[in-house]
C-alpha atoms as one frame of an Amber mdcrd trajectory, in Angstrom:
protein
 -32.581   8.250 -25.707 -31.581   5.365 -27.669 -33.794   2.884 -29.522 -34.283
  -0.714 -28.279 -33.594  -2.143 -31.600 -30.191  -0.555 -31.711 -26.597  -2.264
 -31.016 -25.025   0.338 -28.762 -21.195   0.441 -28.336 -18.970   3.238 -26.601
 -15.112   3.512 -28.121 -12.634   5.841 -27.053  -8.769   6.041 -26.722  -8.179
   6.468 -22.671  -6.586   9.300 -21.209  -3.616   9.130 -18.848  -1.450  11.657
 -16.795  -2.399  13.600 -13.614  -5.621  15.159 -14.815  -7.063  12.404 -17.171
  -6.830   9.308 -15.403  -9.438   6.836 -15.962  -8.305   3.377 -15.081  -4.536
   3.694 -16.027  -2.340   1.256 -17.583   0.429   2.638 -16.193   2.002   5.717
 -14.580   4.355   7.865 -16.330   5.685  11.182 -16.869   6.354  10.976 -20.430
   4.942  13.121 -23.655   1.402  13.025 -23.814  -1.015  13.872 -26.680  -4.417
  14.720 -25.394  -7.300  15.539 -27.320 -10.663  17.436 -25.246 -13.972  17.807
 -26.893 -16.619  20.509 -26.815 -20.140  19.173 -26.073 -22.834  19.217 -28.599
 -23.106  17.609 -32.134 -20.862  17.872 -35.058 -17.303  17.320 -35.568 -15.340
  17.041 -32.171 -13.707  20.222 -31.862  -9.953  20.213 -30.567  -8.612  22.161
 -27.681  -5.307  21.100 -27.910  -3.535  24.332 -27.659  -4.639  24.285 -23.965
  -3.101  20.473 -22.915  -1.316  19.111 -25.725   2.235  18.877 -24.405   3.689
  18.121 -27.816   3.009  21.682 -28.992   0.811  20.422 -32.120  -2.070  22.926
 -32.018  -4.589  20.613 -33.645  -4.988  17.012 -34.126  -7.144  15.901 -37.207
  -9.948  13.281 -36.480 -11.374  11.016 -39.349 -14.548  10.363 -39.156 -16.074
   9.297 -42.511 -19.775   9.894 -42.585 -20.118   9.819 -39.093 -21.275  12.487
 -36.240 -19.448  12.858 -33.041 -20.393  14.751 -29.802 -19.134  14.247 -26.382
 -21.174  12.974 -23.376 -19.904  12.362 -19.839 -16.519  12.889 -21.640 -16.668
  10.134 -23.810 -16.142  10.608 -27.700 -19.764   9.143 -29.174 -19.686   8.534
 -32.684 -23.182   7.489 -34.009 -22.520   6.031 -37.417 -24.818   5.577 -40.492
 -22.717   3.083 -42.444 -20.661   0.004 -42.296 -17.771   1.049 -40.418 -17.463
   3.565 -37.740 -13.957   4.660 -36.808 -11.805   7.465 -35.092  -8.302   8.015
 -35.643  -5.977  10.617 -34.541  -2.650  11.996 -35.738   0.624  11.163 -33.799
   3.814  11.985 -33.932   6.080   9.115 -34.962   7.606   7.222 -32.021  11.261
   7.594 -31.252  13.194   4.428 -30.987  16.170   6.293 -29.136  13.838   7.196
 -26.538  12.578   3.570 -26.094   8.909   5.049 -25.943   5.843   2.856 -25.749
   2.690   3.794 -27.660  -0.471   2.280 -27.015  -4.157   2.634 -28.569  -7.173
   1.474 -26.852 -10.902   1.137 -27.493 -13.354   0.855 -24.312 -16.750  -0.671
 -25.713 -19.953  -1.560 -24.195 -22.669  -3.958 -25.814 -26.279  -3.798 -25.579
 -28.637  -6.278 -27.203 -32.476  -5.814 -28.227 -32.901  -9.386 -27.076 -31.447
  -8.950 -23.544 -29.540 -12.573 -24.126 -25.767 -10.872 -23.582 -24.679 -12.224
 -27.066 -23.202 -10.280 -29.612 -25.750  -9.789 -32.539 -23.524 -11.476 -35.012
 -25.429 -10.470 -38.181 -24.796  -6.765 -37.334 -21.089  -6.773 -35.817 -17.994
  -8.522 -37.226 -15.444  -7.004 -35.126 -13.908  -4.299 -33.040 -10.390  -3.318
 -33.768  -7.493  -0.680 -32.489  -4.547  -0.031 -34.421  -1.572   2.474 -35.593
  -1.560   3.761 -39.005   0.736   5.629 -41.249  -1.912   8.584 -41.565  -5.497
   9.476 -40.445  -6.660   8.634 -43.716  -4.917   5.153 -44.204  -7.072   2.170
 -45.308  -7.662  -0.380 -42.435  -7.814  -3.685 -44.213  -5.746  -3.156 -47.708
  -2.135  -4.364 -47.851  -0.024  -1.249 -48.343  -2.547   0.672 -47.405  -1.108
   2.499 -44.283  -2.764   0.087 -41.659   0.730  -0.974 -40.095  -0.454  -2.675
 -37.024  -3.606  -3.589 -35.747  -5.459  -5.870 -33.553  -9.209  -7.126 -33.621
 -11.800  -8.914 -31.537 -14.913 -10.863 -32.823 -18.194 -11.437 -31.109 -17.074
 -15.056 -30.201 -14.006 -13.873 -28.253 -11.745 -14.723 -30.993  -8.767 -12.293
 -31.711  -5.932 -11.680 -34.194  -2.998  -9.350 -34.392  -1.758  -8.060 -37.915
   0.567  -5.534 -39.974   0.033  -4.376 -43.075  -3.433  -4.558 -43.466  -4.219
  -8.321 -43.138  -1.398  -8.974 -45.143   0.718 -10.571 -42.089  -1.033 -12.223
 -39.439   1.250 -11.672 -36.249  -0.122 -14.553 -34.100  -1.868 -17.661 -35.493
  -5.768 -17.476 -36.134  -8.122 -19.086 -33.886  -6.828 -17.631 -30.496  -9.718
 -16.670 -28.207 -10.880 -15.090 -25.154 -14.232 -15.238 -23.256 -16.933 -13.324
 -25.349 -17.449  -9.760 -24.511 -21.076 -10.043 -22.258 -24.049  -7.557 -22.706
 -23.607  -4.457 -20.204 -19.780  -4.937 -19.195 -17.215  -2.317 -20.225 -14.402
  -4.467 -22.651 -11.162  -2.518 -22.880  -8.730  -3.422 -26.134  -5.057  -2.091
 -25.709  -2.475  -2.292 -28.410   1.014  -1.744 -27.259   4.125  -1.198 -29.507
   7.819  -0.737 -28.574   9.593   1.015 -30.830  12.849   0.169 -28.841  12.393
  -3.464 -30.353   9.446  -3.214 -32.798   7.325  -5.695 -30.418   3.678  -5.408
 -30.104   1.061  -6.867 -27.466  -2.803  -7.034 -27.613  -4.239  -6.376 -24.004
  -8.039  -7.650 -23.466  -9.279  -6.233 -20.026  -5.769  -5.751 -19.056  -4.477
  -9.282 -20.067  -1.565  -9.757 -22.295  -3.173 -12.450 -24.436  -0.585 -12.216
 -27.157   2.736 -11.684 -25.126   5.076  -9.528 -27.137   5.517 -10.586 -30.537
   8.183  -9.279 -32.939   6.972  -7.080 -35.796   8.351  -5.645 -39.023   6.887
  -2.388 -38.220   9.484   0.785 -37.924   8.690   3.671 -35.450   8.894   5.957
 -38.564   5.805   3.948 -40.282   3.240   5.134 -37.402   1.876   8.541 -37.787
  -1.594   7.908 -36.203  -3.973   5.716 -34.021  -7.310   4.943 -33.366 -10.324
   2.567 -33.346 -12.687   0.654 -35.767 -15.907  -1.176 -35.694 -16.813  -3.105
 -38.509 -20.586  -4.395 -39.155 -21.842  -6.876 -41.874 -22.891  -5.653 -44.794
 -26.427  -3.524 -45.159 -26.404  -3.515 -41.368 -26.779  -0.031 -39.568 -25.700
  -0.364 -36.152 -24.972   3.119 -34.092 -21.940   3.479 -31.730 -22.763   5.199
 -28.771 -22.387   6.122 -25.204 -24.484   3.406 -23.085 -26.691   5.024 -20.245
 -24.903   2.551 -17.784 -21.555   3.991 -18.705 -22.185   7.194 -16.368 -19.568
   6.078 -14.158 -16.766   6.676 -17.064 -15.883  10.231 -15.796 -13.648  11.325
 -18.549 -12.393   9.500 -21.530 -10.142  10.993 -24.248  -6.659  10.187 -26.086
  -3.403   8.517 -24.933  -0.504   8.307 -27.103   3.227   8.621 -26.840   5.156
   7.564 -23.567   8.604   9.331 -24.272  10.442   7.504 -21.374   9.958   3.435
 -20.434  12.012   4.016 -17.319   8.811   5.905 -16.147   6.185   3.636 -17.345
   4.426   1.487 -14.383   1.903  -1.339 -15.120  -0.577  -2.268 -12.817  -1.809
  -5.744 -11.935  -5.079  -4.624 -12.850  -3.676  -4.168 -16.425  -3.366  -8.192
 -16.665  -6.720  -8.979 -14.919  -5.619  -8.975 -11.351  -8.772  -8.417  -8.790
  -7.297  -7.564  -5.655  -9.962  -9.030  -3.570  -8.142 -11.403  -1.660 -10.834
 -14.021  -2.533  -9.589 -14.809  -6.265  -5.868 -15.931  -6.995  -4.175 -13.286
  -8.570  -0.880 -14.862  -9.106  -1.338 -15.494 -12.906  -1.917 -11.792 -13.050
   0.706 -10.344 -11.453   2.946 -12.893 -12.827   1.926 -11.488 -16.348   2.584
  -8.443 -15.093   5.951  -9.027 -14.095   6.876 -10.665 -17.367   5.609  -7.246
 -19.303   9.436  -6.539 -18.113   8.206  -2.721 -17.178   8.240  -1.093 -13.542
   5.123  -2.385 -11.665   2.986  -0.311  -8.961   0.596  -2.111  -7.282  -2.721
  -0.645  -6.010  -3.587  -0.457  -2.405  -5.646  -4.028  -2.568  -5.192  -7.616
  -1.109  -3.853 -10.174  -3.446  -4.287 -13.630  -3.087  -1.311 -15.924  -4.361
  -2.130 -19.800  -4.922   1.364 -19.844  -6.323   4.796 -18.061  -5.784   5.488
 -15.263  -8.282   8.863 -15.033 -10.105  11.175 -12.118 -11.736  13.396 -14.168
 -13.992  16.117 -12.710 -16.315  15.125  -9.353 -15.990  16.777  -6.166 -15.675
  16.008  -2.628 -14.320  12.640  -3.900 -12.963  11.032  -1.708 -10.313   8.323
  -3.382  -8.366   6.210  -0.702  -6.015   4.196  -2.730  -3.490   3.401   0.397
  -1.416  -0.018  -0.240   0.314  -0.330  -3.643  -1.110  -1.023  -6.893   0.703
   0.197  -9.884  -1.026  -1.278 -12.860   0.689   0.395 -16.598   0.221  -1.796
 -19.462   0.190   0.924 -21.978   0.076   3.267 -22.009   3.202   5.520 -24.463
   1.400   6.793 -22.003  -1.260   7.862 -18.470  -1.570   6.040 -15.460  -2.241
   8.426 -13.630  -4.443  11.621 -15.429  -6.096  14.129 -13.197  -8.005  16.620
 -15.095 -10.305  19.508 -14.409 -12.664  18.178 -10.583 -12.782  20.080  -7.563
 -12.027  19.291  -3.803 -11.025  16.023  -4.773  -9.276  14.181  -3.089  -6.654
  11.105  -3.981  -4.640   9.368  -1.116  -2.148   6.923  -1.331   0.116   4.188
  -4.197   0.805   3.187  -6.342   3.148   3.769 -10.155   2.671   1.477 -12.565
   4.975   0.285 -15.835   4.884  -3.116 -16.991   4.622  -2.703 -19.420   7.592
   0.295 -18.389   9.935   2.892 -21.108   9.969   3.255 -23.061  13.338   6.375
 -24.416  12.782   9.813 -24.646  10.442   9.012 -26.255   6.677  11.426 -28.529
   5.291  10.825 -27.056   1.905  13.833 -24.896   0.759  11.591 -22.586  -1.146
   9.186 -21.800   1.758  10.236 -17.913   2.404   8.796 -14.649   2.006  11.326
 -13.499  -0.576  13.891 -15.401  -2.377  16.603 -13.888  -4.445  19.084 -16.252
  -6.405  22.085 -15.455  -8.631  21.429 -11.846  -8.779  23.098  -8.450  -8.801
  22.267  -5.030  -7.507  19.164  -5.853  -5.818  17.006  -3.510  -3.170  14.253
  -4.285  -0.695  12.936  -1.267   1.177  10.026  -0.756   3.241   8.655  -4.259
   3.263   6.743  -5.653   5.920   6.806  -9.790   6.342   4.712 -11.340   8.832
   5.055 -14.877   8.946   7.479 -17.599   7.091   7.870 -21.031   7.555  11.345
 -20.447   6.447  13.404 -16.996   5.850  11.804 -13.696   5.483  14.218 -12.729
   2.487  16.595 -15.462   1.527  19.812 -14.172  -0.758  22.082 -16.752  -2.329
  25.099 -16.026  -4.800  24.635 -12.559  -5.456  26.666  -9.503  -5.863  25.333
  -6.331  -4.360  22.129  -6.245  -2.332  20.525  -3.589  -0.090  18.010  -4.383
   2.592  16.686  -1.240   4.249  14.068  -0.074   6.417  11.948  -3.294   6.585
   9.990  -5.101   9.438  10.399  -8.949   9.490   8.652 -10.709  11.930   7.694
 -14.394  12.881   9.893 -16.228  10.870  10.935 -19.899  11.815  14.368 -19.360
  10.506  16.532 -16.221   9.671  14.901 -13.050   9.090  17.153 -11.847   6.413
  19.895 -14.241   5.162  22.323 -14.679   2.604  25.319 -17.172   1.550  28.195
 -16.766  -0.852  26.997 -13.325  -1.590  29.274 -10.110  -1.699  28.550  -6.372
  -1.267  25.499  -6.435   0.915  24.047  -4.058   3.306  21.628  -4.447   5.955
  20.394  -1.239   7.207  17.778   0.313   9.593  15.952  -2.991   9.384  13.321
  -4.080  12.202  13.214  -7.958  13.231  11.455  -9.659  15.724  10.420 -13.017
  16.839  12.768 -14.780  14.763  13.333 -18.653  15.343  16.951 -18.443  14.120
  19.459 -15.738  13.241  17.670 -12.189  12.812  20.411 -10.915  10.354  22.819
 -13.769   8.909  25.498 -13.603   6.301  27.694 -16.831   5.602  30.365 -18.345
   3.125  30.410 -21.993   4.361  33.546 -22.560   2.306  32.484 -25.277   0.055
  34.841 -25.211  -2.622  32.505 -25.934  -5.841  30.089 -23.155  -4.747  32.786
 -20.845  -3.818  34.082 -21.602  -7.452  30.692 -20.446  -8.915  30.717 -17.396
  -6.838  34.288 -16.257  -8.003  33.030 -16.817 -11.549  29.849 -14.737 -11.295
  31.112 -12.042  -9.197  34.873 -11.824  -9.219  35.031 -12.484  -5.616  36.678
 -15.533  -4.146  35.219 -15.162  -0.494  31.611 -14.027   0.808  32.094 -10.482
   2.353  31.967  -6.751   1.900  28.920  -6.709   4.130  27.616  -3.680   6.584
  24.894  -4.355   9.013  23.971  -1.099  10.518  20.955   0.643  12.473  19.206
  -2.261  12.731  16.809  -3.146  15.514  16.475  -6.846  16.695  14.224  -8.498
  19.606  13.199 -11.832  20.399  15.494 -14.263  18.518  17.586 -17.139  18.875
  20.601 -15.083  17.619  20.898 -11.703  16.546  23.537 -11.024  13.875  25.492
 -14.006  12.662  28.229 -14.278  10.220  30.168 -17.481   8.794  33.585 -17.472
   7.070  33.187 -13.787   5.667  35.774 -11.011   5.425  35.519  -7.504   5.564
  32.152  -7.342   8.017  31.039  -4.263   9.725  28.743  -4.359  12.464  27.650
  -0.959  13.831  24.846   0.781  15.941  22.526  -1.942  16.065  20.202  -2.081
  19.089  19.540  -6.277  20.026  17.444  -7.223  22.689  16.422 -10.552  24.202
  18.056 -13.282  22.185  18.539 -16.889  23.243  22.290 -17.426  21.884  24.737
 -14.370  21.096  23.670 -10.854  20.163  26.312 -10.649  17.508  28.649 -13.804
  16.461  31.186 -14.041  13.827  32.879 -17.462  13.382  34.580 -19.948  11.324
  32.958 -23.471  10.783  34.964 -26.290   9.852  31.681 -28.418   9.201  28.367
 -26.210   8.972  26.811 -26.911   5.525  29.648 -29.181   4.613  29.829 -33.239
   3.976  31.256 -34.886   6.776  29.465 -32.654   9.667  29.749 -34.074  13.000
  32.249 -36.563  12.294  35.880 -35.721  14.079  37.399 -37.748  11.197  36.149
 -36.015   8.167  38.418 -33.865   6.242  38.091 -30.037   6.843  36.578 -29.094
   3.665  35.788 -25.086   4.350  38.069 -22.675   2.775  36.878 -19.407   4.314
  37.975 -17.999   7.254  36.609 -14.841   9.170  38.690 -11.856   8.737  38.636
  -7.944   8.835  35.782  -7.578  11.249  34.653  -4.445  13.240  31.801  -4.871
  15.891  31.406  -1.449  17.144  28.625   0.837  18.913  26.058  -1.920  19.380
  23.781  -1.890  22.177  22.873  -5.579  23.366  20.436  -6.457  26.118  19.496
  -9.540  27.525  21.255 -11.566  24.975  22.069 -15.308  25.661  19.349 -15.654
  28.576  17.456 -18.498  29.538  13.476 -17.966  28.979  13.495 -15.667  26.189
  10.180 -15.652  24.189   9.664 -16.195  20.550   6.445 -16.407  19.025   4.697
 -17.169  22.080   7.282 -19.929  23.356  10.171 -19.960  25.996  13.608 -20.876
  25.211  16.877 -22.111  27.259  20.183 -20.533  26.176  22.613 -23.419  24.370
  25.415 -24.849  24.995  28.497 -22.907  25.988  30.902 -24.053  23.574  29.097
 -22.788  20.620  27.846 -19.146  19.700  25.624 -19.481  23.117  28.571 -18.339
  25.237  28.433 -14.815  25.152  26.422 -11.344  23.878  29.450 -11.265  21.559
  31.381 -14.030  20.064  34.298 -14.285  17.686  35.230 -17.692  17.468  36.281
 -20.837  15.508  33.994 -24.059  15.796  34.802 -27.493  15.046  33.319 -30.780
  13.697  30.805 -30.744  16.479  30.447 -27.151  16.453  31.940 -26.382  19.548
  35.215 -24.137  19.932  37.469 -26.582  21.768  37.646 -28.760  18.602  37.898
 -26.145  16.091  40.981 -26.102  13.482  41.178 -22.860  11.945  41.730 -19.282
  12.942  40.102 -15.916  12.267  41.955 -12.472  11.845  41.878  -8.861  12.428
  38.970  -8.353  14.615  38.204  -5.274  16.436  35.479  -5.095  19.146  34.625
  -1.598  20.354  32.812   0.644  21.904  29.743  -1.457  22.283  27.373  -1.865
  25.456  26.284  -5.147  26.757  23.896  -5.152  29.791  22.119  -8.381  31.537
  23.460 -10.793  29.115  22.738 -14.473  30.451  26.385 -15.533  29.723  29.700
 -13.635  29.210  29.941 -10.413  27.851  32.610 -10.893  25.247  34.198 -14.415
  23.906  36.740 -14.717  21.645  38.966 -17.817  20.238  41.726 -18.472  17.909
  41.834 -14.940  16.709  45.033 -13.418  15.228  45.020  -9.546  15.826  42.288
  -8.989  18.110  41.261  -5.559  19.709  38.861  -5.326  22.664  38.572  -1.777
  23.378  36.278   0.678  25.121  33.404  -1.739  25.853  30.831  -1.385  28.858
  29.836  -5.007  30.300  27.147  -4.662  32.874  25.269  -7.246  35.389  25.953
 -10.150  33.048  25.754 -13.866  33.527  22.333 -13.562  34.317  21.626 -17.105
  34.039  24.259 -17.656  37.031  26.085 -20.632  34.935  29.500 -21.905  35.788
  30.218 -22.443  32.322  30.230 -18.607  31.377  31.269 -16.819  34.289  33.805
 -14.582  32.796  32.873 -11.389  31.356  35.843 -10.967  28.859  36.839 -14.434
  28.119  39.748 -14.935  25.299  41.265 -18.511  24.014  44.365 -19.336  21.937
  44.730 -15.519  20.345  47.605 -13.480  19.363  48.271  -9.820  18.806  46.059
  -9.141  21.511  45.121  -5.238  22.337  42.774  -5.016  25.492  42.166  -1.595
  27.175  39.625   1.079  28.390  36.768  -1.362  29.001  34.429  -1.255  31.852
  33.069  -4.562  33.274  30.637  -3.823  36.187  28.472  -6.033  38.364  26.356
  -3.816  40.684  24.634  -6.822  42.330  25.231  -7.332  45.946  26.242 -10.762
  45.267  28.144 -10.700  42.197  27.661 -13.017  39.449  30.918 -12.137  37.503
  33.487 -14.582  38.314  36.244 -13.043  36.674  36.451  -9.873  34.990  38.895
 -10.763  32.365  40.288 -14.591  31.800  43.099 -14.796  29.069  43.965 -18.288
  28.409  46.987 -19.578  26.060  46.981 -15.810  24.531  49.500 -13.316  23.882
  49.107  -9.456  23.795  48.809  -6.109  25.191  46.507  -5.231  28.109  46.004
  -1.703  28.932  43.864   0.106  31.596  40.705  -1.373  32.393  37.842  -0.539
  34.866  36.502  -3.689  36.833  33.852  -3.412  39.659  32.465  -6.485  41.404
  33.212  -9.906  40.903  33.329 -13.199  43.313  36.849 -14.641  42.491  39.319
 -12.231  40.833  39.134  -9.352  38.601  41.922 -10.832  35.911  43.298 -14.220
  35.057  46.155 -14.642  32.767  46.469 -18.478  32.877  49.050 -19.794  30.712
  49.276 -16.463  28.506  52.228 -13.997  27.561  50.693 -10.917  28.419  52.407
  -7.255  28.460  50.479  -4.488  30.595  51.085  -0.791  31.554
C-alpha cells in the first residue's frame, strides 16, 4: 500500500473520555471537543453533532492541499507539499474555571534504508501547538501561532510563543531521537489559570512548567504540523504496524482541573517491577495534579516526595510500590495541605529483618502538613514505622492494613486533630497505634506557631483491629484523647496505655538528677468499649519471634494503663500527674498481668469494665486486677472481676494505694487473698 521510498508518519490529536480512550494522559469529567470522521478519502467529515459536548455543531479542519481519510480510527494526511498539518477550532479556555488544554501528536517513523534514523534530508521537525484561528500562520511573528513546540530528527526540541519570536526554553535541549517503528507522542499542555505551558515527550515533562505571555483569550485553535525540507515530498500516513491503534481523535478542553488525573505512564513509568520508576513518579507528583496509578508494579530505587503542594490526590488503587532501599521512605509528604492518598500496596524488594537506625526508613512520612488523608493502603514490611506523622494538624488514617513493621504501625508526635479509624495492624514490633507529645519546649513552640495549639491532642482512635504487637495503642503527654471500640489481641505489653513521661525523648533521660523538661501532661482521656485479649502476655509472637512481658513498673503492668513515668521510665519515680481519665465498658480477658492500672491521676473514673481470668503470667509483681496508686477524685463502680480457674491467679480484685474517692458496687468472683484492699487510702463506699 505504501511505497518503500516514502517516509511514513502518523499524526493525530488523541481522544479522552469514557468512549474514546487510547493511552489517556489523564482521566477527567470536563468539557470535551470530539471530532469523528467517516471512512474514505477526501476531507474529514465532522459528526460532531452526535458527540460534541460543547454544542458546537461543526469544527473546521484546515488541511491545506492535503487529502485525508480515516484508517483504524486514525486521521491520515497524505501530503504532496512541504508541510502537512491538521488544525481544529476550539473554544477559548476559561481562566476562571482553571482548565487545562492539551494538543497531542502521535507519529511513527519508517525509513527506506531500515536504519531507524530519521531521513534528515526530508523531515525538519514535527510540532504541536495552539493558534488563534485554524488559518493562523505557524512560524510568523504576530501570525496567530500563539504557543507551540517542536521536536527534530536528532531529538532536539523547542518551545515557542508568537511564532518563533519568543523561545520559552533555551535552545539545544534534547531527548533521545525518535526511532523507526516506535510510536512517539508529543503533548503540549497549557494552564489558563496561570498561563504556564509544558511539553511532554512520551509522557515525560521535558520542559517543566514554564511561564508564557499567552492569554486564554488568545487561543482559538489547536493542531499539529510536519515540516519537510524544501523540495522534498514525504507523505504523512498511517504505518501498517499501527494497527493496534484502535481509535485516535481529538481532545481539547478540560473545564475542571480538580477532575484531571495524570498517570505515571504519562511521565515514562513502565510499571514492570524491574525498571526504576521513581523519577517518572516523582515527575508525575511534581506536576501538581491528581495522580491515578495503573494496576502495575512500580520499582522505586529512591523515595518519592510531595513537597509544598495543596489539594493533591494520589490514587494508588491496585498499584504496588516496591521499595528497593530499606533505609529510606517510600513516600514523604512535607509542608503540604489537603493531600489524600488512596489505596496501593507498599512493599520492600527485600523484606526487612530488623530495625533500621535510619530515621527515614518508614513506609510513609508526613511532616509539617495540614489535612492529610490515608485510606485503603496496605503496607507490608518496614524497618521503621508504617506511617510516621510529625508536627501536623489534621490527619485521617482510615481502613489501612499495616503489617510486619519494626517500629510503630502508625505513629504521630506533636500533632493535633488526628483520627485513626478502622485500621488493621498486625506483627508490629512497637506500638501498633501511637500518638505522642514528649513535651520538649522548643518543639512545642514550633507546634503552637504552626497549628495554634500548645499541646498535642484531639485524637480519636476507634474501630481498629490490632494483633501481635509489643503494645496496642499508646499515647504520651496528650490531651483530648478518645480510644473506643477497638479489638486488641496478643500484645507483649499493654493493650491500651496513656501516660506521662519525664524523660522519654528528652535530654537527660535515665539520669535521676536531670531536670524535668517535659511540659505535657495527659488529660481528658476516654478509654471505652474496647475488647482486649491476651495483652501483656509472655510468649507473644511477632514476626515469628517470641517475646516476654516487660518490667512491671512501666506500661507492661496491665492490659489498660493510665500512668506517669519517671526518669527511669518506671511509675514509682514519676513526678507529674494525669487528669480527667475515664475507663469504661471495656472487656479484658486473659491478660498476662493486671487488668487496669493507674497512678498519679486526678479525677479518675473506672466504670462498668469486665476483667476475666487475668494474671496469666502468674507474676507476683502484677497480681491485682484493678490497681490504683496515688490518685484523687476516684469513682470506681459496676465493674466485674472474674477468675474462673480452679486455682485463682487473681490475688486481689481491687487494690487502692494512697488514693481518695468513692467506690460503689463491684462484682468480684475468684481471688486468692482478698476481694478489695484500700491500704493507705481514703475511700467512701456505698
